[in-house]
N, C-alpha and C positions, 0 to 999 in steps of 0.2 A: 586389431588396431596397429597402426604403425609405431615405430620407435620415436616419433617426433615428440620432443618435450613440449608440454602445453602449460602456459602460464595464463590463467583466467584473467587476472587484472590487466595484463598487457594486451590480451585479445580484446577486452572491452574497450580499452583506451584507443586501440588501433582501428578496430572494425565496427564498433557500435557507437560510442559517443564521439569518437575521433577527437578526443581531448587527452593530452598527457598531464595537464594540470586541472585541478578541480574547477568546475564552472563557478564555484562560490569562493575561490581562493581570495580574491580581492575584497569581497564583503567580509570574510572572516578576519582578514588582516586589518581592514579599516575599523571594524567594530570589536577588535580583540579585547581592549580594556573594558569596554562596556559589558561584554559577555562575562569577563572574569569577575567584574564587580557584582553581577547578578547571579553568578553560579557559585563562586568560591564560598565555602562555609555553609552552603544551603543543603537541606535534606531533600532528596529526590526519590520519587516513586515512578517507576516505568511499568505500565501494564501492557502486556503483549510484547515484552522485551526480548523474547527468544526468536522472533521472526527476523527477516532480513532488514526491514526498515527500523524496527525497534532496537535491534542489536547495533545497527549502524548509528542510530541516535545516541545510544549509550557510549559507543566509542568516541563520538564527537563530544559528548558531555564530559567524558573523562580526559579530554585534553586540558580541562580545567580541574578545579579541586573542590568538588562537593564534599560535605562532611559525612554524608550518609547516602547510600543507594540501596533501595529495595526493588527487586524485579519480580513481577508476577506474570505467569503465563501458564496456560493449560499444558504446554508441551514440556514434560519433565526432562526428556532427553535433550531438547533444545536448550533448556536452562543449564544443564550439565555441560554441554559443549560451549555455551556462552562463557561460563565461569572458567573452564579450561583455557579458552582463548584469551580472556582478559588476564588471567594469571600468568599466561605464557608470553604476553606482549611487553615490549620495552617502552612503548610510547603512550601508555595510559596510566592514570592516577587512580587506582582502585582504593576507595576509602577503607579505613579499618572497619567501619560499620557497613558491611556489604552482605546482603542476604538475598536468596532467591526462594520463591514460593510457587510450587506447581498447583495453583488453585484458580478457579474461575472467578473473575471479578464481579459476576452477578450473584455469587453464592453468599449466604450469611457469614461464612467464615472470613470472607474478604472484608465485610463490614467490621468484624471484630478486629482484624489486622489494622484497618485504617484508624479505628477508635483508640486502640491500645498502643500502636507504634508511631502514630502521627503526633503532631501535624507535619505535613511535608510542604516545603515552600515551592517545589517544582513537581508537578504531576503531568505525565504525558501518557496518553492512551493510544496504543497501536492495535488493540484487539479488534479484529474485524473479519467478516467474510469478505474476501476480495475478488472472488472469481465469478465471472459471468455465468459459468456453468452451474452455479448454485441457485438457479432460478427454474429448474426443470419441472418442479411440481409444488403443490401447496405445502408439503412438509419441509422441503428445503427452503422455500421462500419464508415460511414462518420462522425457521431457525435464523435466517439471515436478518430479518426485521428485528427479531428479539436481540440479536447480538449487536447489530449496527446502530439500532435506533433506541429500542426500549431500555436496554442496559446502559446506554450512554446517558439517558435522562436520570436513571437511578443513581449512577455514579455522581452526577452533578448534585443531586439531592443529598448524597452522603457528604460531599465536600462543602456544601453550603454552610454547615455549622462552623467549620474552620477553613475558610477559603484559602487556597494556596496563593502565593505571589504570582505564579504562572501556571496556567493549565492549557494543555495542547491536546487536540484530538484530531487524528489524521483523517483527511478526506481523500478525494480522487479527482482526476481530470474528468472522469465519467459523470461527475455531478453537474457539469456544465451541459445544459440541454440534454438530459439523460435519455438514452434509448433502450436501456436495460434496467432490470429491477435492482441490481447491485448499485448502479449509479443513482437510481432514485432513492435507495435507502441512505446513501451517503449525503444526498441533497437534503433529505429529511433530518439527518444527523446535524448538518449545518444549521438548519432551522432551529433545532433543539438548543444547540449551544449558543446561538445568537440570542435566543430568548433569555438565556441566563447571563449574558455578557455584561449586564449592568451590575450583577451581584458578584461575579467571579471574573477575574481577568483571563479571557479565553481567546485563543487563536487557533487557526487550522491552516491546512495547506492542501491544495490540489497539485498533483505533480505527475510527471511522466511515468512510463513503465520503468521499473528498476531492473537493469540488465542482469539476467541470471539469478533473479531473486527466487526464494523458496517457492516451488510449485509453478513457476513460470514456464512458458513454452521453451525459451532458450535453455533453462536448466534441464528441462526434459530432453533436449537434444543430447546433452551429456549422458544422461541416464540411458537413453536409447542406444547410444554407441557403446556404453559399457556392456550392454546386454546383446550387442550385435543385432539390433532391431532397426528398421528403417526410420528415417526422419519424415515427419509429416507437418505441414503448416498451411494456413490459408494464404492464397495469393492476393496481392493488392491491398493488404491491410497495412497502413502506414502508421507508425507510432513514434512518439518522442521517447527518448531513453536518457536516464541518468545512471551513473554507477551506484553501487550500494553505498559507498562512502558519501557520495553527493546527496543521496536520499536522506541520510542521517544529518548531514550538515544543513540541508534545507530546513528540516524540521527543527533543528536546534535554533537556527536563526529566527524562525517564525515563533517558536515557543518563548524564547528569552527576550527578543527585541520587539515583537509585535505589540500593537495596541489592541485592547479588548474589542473583539468583533472583526479583526483583520483576517482576511483569507489570502494566503500567499500562493504564488506560483512561480515557476522558473521562466526566465526570459529565454525562450528557445524559438528559433525561426523554422519555418517549414523546410528549409534546406537541410536541417539536421535530422529530419524524419528518416526512419529505416523501416523496411519490411522484414517480416520474420523469415521470408525465403532468402533474402540477402544475407541475413545473419547465419542461417543454416548452411548456405553454400560456402560462406567465408570460413565458418568453423570447420567444415570438412576439409577445405583446402589447406587451412592452417595446420591440420593434423595429417596432411599428406595424402588425402583422398580426392578423387574427382567425383562430384555428385552425378548420378545417373537418374534422370527423371523416369518414373514409372507411370503407367496408365491407370493403375488402381492400387488400393491398399493391398489386395491379395497378391498382385504381382510384386509389389515392393517387399512384402513379408517373405515371399518365396525366394526372391533374390537374396535377401539378407541372410536367410537360413542356409543358403548354399555358398556363401562367400568363403573362398579359401583364406587361410591365415595371412597369406602374403598379398592379398588383394589391394589394389590401389584405386578401386572404384567403390562407390557406396550408394545404395538405392535411396531415393527420395520420392515422396508423392505429395505434390503441391496441387491444390485445387481451390477454386473460388470459394469464399466464405458463404455458407448457407445456413448458419445457426442463428437462433433467436438472440436479439440484443447485441448483435455485432455491428459496431460503428466503423466505417471505413477510414475515418480520420479522427484526430483528437483536437480538443480545444480546452483552454483553461478558464475562459470567462465568456460571458454573454454580452450582447450589445448594450443591454440596459444596466450594466454594472459599472460603477465608478472606479477608475484605476489610478493608483499612484505608481508611476514608473520612474520616479526621480530619486527616492530615498536610497535605494540599493542598486548596485551595478548590474547584478544578474538576477534580481528578484523583483517581480511585480507584486503589488498588493491591491486587492479588492477592498475598497473602503465603503463604509456606510451602507452595507448590504441591508435590505429591508429586514426588520425584526418583528416577528410575531410576539404577542404577549404570552406569558406562561399559561394563562387561561386558554388561549387558542391552542397551545400545544397540548394541554390536558384534554381538550375536546378531540383533537386529532388522535391522541393515544387511546381514548375511549372507543373510537371507531376501529382502530387497528386491533385492539384487544378483542372487540366484538366479532371481528372477522374470523378469529381463530377459536372462538368458543363453540363447542359442539362438533358437529360433523365437518369434515374438511370441505372447503369450497373450491371452486375451480380457479385456475390461474387467471383467467380473464376477469373474474370479479375482483381479484386483488389488484390487477393492473388498473381497473376502472377506479377503484377506491384511491389508489396512489395518485392517479391523475387529477382527482379533486383537490388534493393538497399541493400538487406540483403542476401548474398550468402548462409548462413547457415540456412535460414528460410525453414523449412520442415513442412508445414502445414498438420495437421491431420484432414481430412474431413470425417465425417461419415454420413452426411445428417440429423443428429439429434442435437438439442441444448437443453440447460438447462431449457429453459422455457417450455419444454415438460415433465419436471420431477416434482415430488412432491417437 
């Protein structure tokens, strides 16, 4: 690697979002007093808080003064780094009552925590399977449905006894006209929380890719370069991007200011879309390299292994997307959804989304649990069952998945 100094936040602002000021700066300023009135002195519980979006939500939350913050996440190392980062920052207000718990929010010990340490006025859930790659076979699909859908309902049942003032559960742009199972599970999650929105003040948000988030392809570019491995990406896949800080701000605005049942999304035009190949090439050039396209994975790997220390070129292998569930573009809402585009400067809100009854949700869950009882069934049967609940689910199946890619 060259001696070029690399600043990730600057790179994201210049080459990915092309914004030096947060997309939501005006909305945060306009609604600052309202946010403070609803956050200051409140107890907050953040589930999945060690991930990129959850931790960014926490940093946005701690611009205000909650009285208590408990963070739950499976990732013990992630919680450790979160705490180190918060304790080392000058611009956050960490409350005296701050604790982290490396536990699964679906386990009985979490229910004990909630019962004994609550109630919490603000609850935000970021625990989710977020990768399209997690639909390769019935085992991974069952785990994804369990985490994204079934546990979300269990959490709402736990909260129903002492409803928080604000509950937020993160969704995804892939829930709009889903073509992959991950997006379908998030659409089902939306159906679940909307069914409970008369009992608990609930909001959610569909949003863009978070630039260089944990496990993302752009973050993988950095890891590949540290190991002197080639960059690989699908060609022609256009995505909206927000910065990590913007992702947390979006979720905070939705959580604290939304009306129950609201689904938030960022106002981003198609002109702001980027391809992964554009980001990969810009990253290499920012670090002092010139990308060299290779005809195959094997050629790219061989070239990377033979690079001299003073090389100013770097191998890449870009090819058309051919994996299941890959959508070539993104959308935040469907034609039949009612939008409020006036309340916020850079946020749209889906209003009055159709709501199933809790009884309908229970029937749906009985079918889902029945799918995974006994011997594993094939992926096609699961896709067919999901299609019965989500009429606009048009799964793209190619027979290939991302674990077969570099």
